[in-house]
C-alpha positions in Angstrom: -24.9 10.0 9.4 -22.1 12.0 10.5 -20.0 9.0 11.2 -20.8 7.6 7.4 -19.8 11.0 6.0 -16.5 10.9 8.1 -15.9 7.4 6.9 -16.4 8.5 3.3 -14.0 11.5 3.7 -11.5 8.9 5.2 -11.9 6.3 2.7 -9.0 4.6 0.7 -8.5 1.7 -1.2 -6.2 0.3 1.1 -5.8 -3.8 0.8 -9.3 -3.9 -0.8 -9.5 -4.9 -4.7 -10.8 -2.0 -6.8 -14.0 -3.7 -7.1 -14.4 -3.7 -3.1 -13.3 0.0 -2.9 -15.7 1.2 -5.6 -18.7 -0.7 -3.6 -17.8 1.0 -0.5 -17.2 4.1 -1.7 -20.7 4.3 -3.7 -22.5 2.9 -0.4 -20.5 5.9 1.6 -21.1 8.6 -1.1 -24.8 8.7 -0.6 -23.8 10.3 2.6 -21.8 13.0 1.1 -23.6 14.3 -1.7 -22.6 17.8 -1.2 -19.1 16.7 -1.5 -19.3 14.6 -4.8 -22.2 16.2 -6.7 -20.7 15.7 -10.1 -19.0 13.0 -12.0 -16.0 15.0 -12.0 -15.8 15.3 -8.2 -16.5 11.6 -8.0 -13.5 10.8 -10.3 -11.4 12.9 -8.3 -12.3 11.7 -4.9 -12.3 8.2 -6.1 -8.7 8.4 -7.8 -7.1 10.3 -4.9 -8.1 6.9 -2.5 -6.7 4.9 -5.0 -3.4 2.8 -3.9 -0.1 4.7 -5.4 0.6 2.1 -7.6 -2.7 2.4 -9.5 -3.0 5.9 -8.9 0.1 6.7 -11.1 -1.2 4.9 -13.7 -4.6 6.6 -13.7 -4.2 9.8 -12.8 -2.2 11.0 -15.8 -5.4 9.8 -18.1 -7.5 12.6 -16.7 -10.5 10.5 -17.1 -13.5 12.3 -15.4 -16.3 9.8 -16.0 -16.7 7.6 -13.2 -17.6 4.5 -14.8 -14.9 4.4 -17.2 -12.3 5.4 -14.3 -13.4 2.4 -12.5 -13.0 0.1 -15.5 -9.5 1.5 -16.0 -8.7 1.2 -12.6 -9.7 -2.5 -12.5 -7.6 -3.0 -15.7 -4.5 -1.2 -14.3 -4.9 -3.8 -11.2 -5.2 -6.7 -13.1 -2.1 -5.6 -15.0 -0.1 -5.0 -11.8 -1.3 -8.5 -10.6 0.0 -10.3 -13.5 3.1 -8.2 -13.5 3.5 -9.4 -9.8 2.9 -13.1 -10.9 5.3 -12.8 -13.6 8.1 -11.4 -11.5 7.5 -14.4 -8.9 7.6 -16.9 -11.3 10.8 -15.5 -12.7 12.3 -15.3 -9.4 11.3 -19.1 -8.9 13.0 -19.9 -12.2 16.2 -18.1 -11.4 16.4 -19.9 -8.1 16.0 -23.2 -9.6 18.7 -22.4 -12.3 21.0 -21.2 -9.9 20.8 -24.1 -7.9 21.1 -26.4 -10.5 24.1 -24.8 -11.9 25.7 -24.7 -9.0 25.7 -28.5 -8.6 26.3 -29.2 -12.4 30.1 -29.2 -11.7 30.1 -32.1 -9.6 29.3 -34.7 -12.6 32.7 -34.9 -14.0 34.2 -38.4 -15.4 36.9 -39.5 -13.5 40.0 -40.2 -15.6 
């Protein structure tokens, strides 16, 4: 049980999705009842373990109801995922446009 408590104290989201992090957080929190007795304590600990890119979006909202905090984190994660996909698409589009404009000069009529 001490190992589980230690695992809870060291738990961070890392490469896990918010849903995976939440499941692990809830599973391990059973071994740390004295640490997260209230919704407020649960929220603070969960928020602290989120990846920085999500925490900066969630923390200013000061949400202290755990279920709502988790839903907001899932939404923020989806927004970040969409931003990444759009950025990747734009990069791909820019590469294609650059490549085709570079060869466009080769199509000149001979006099």
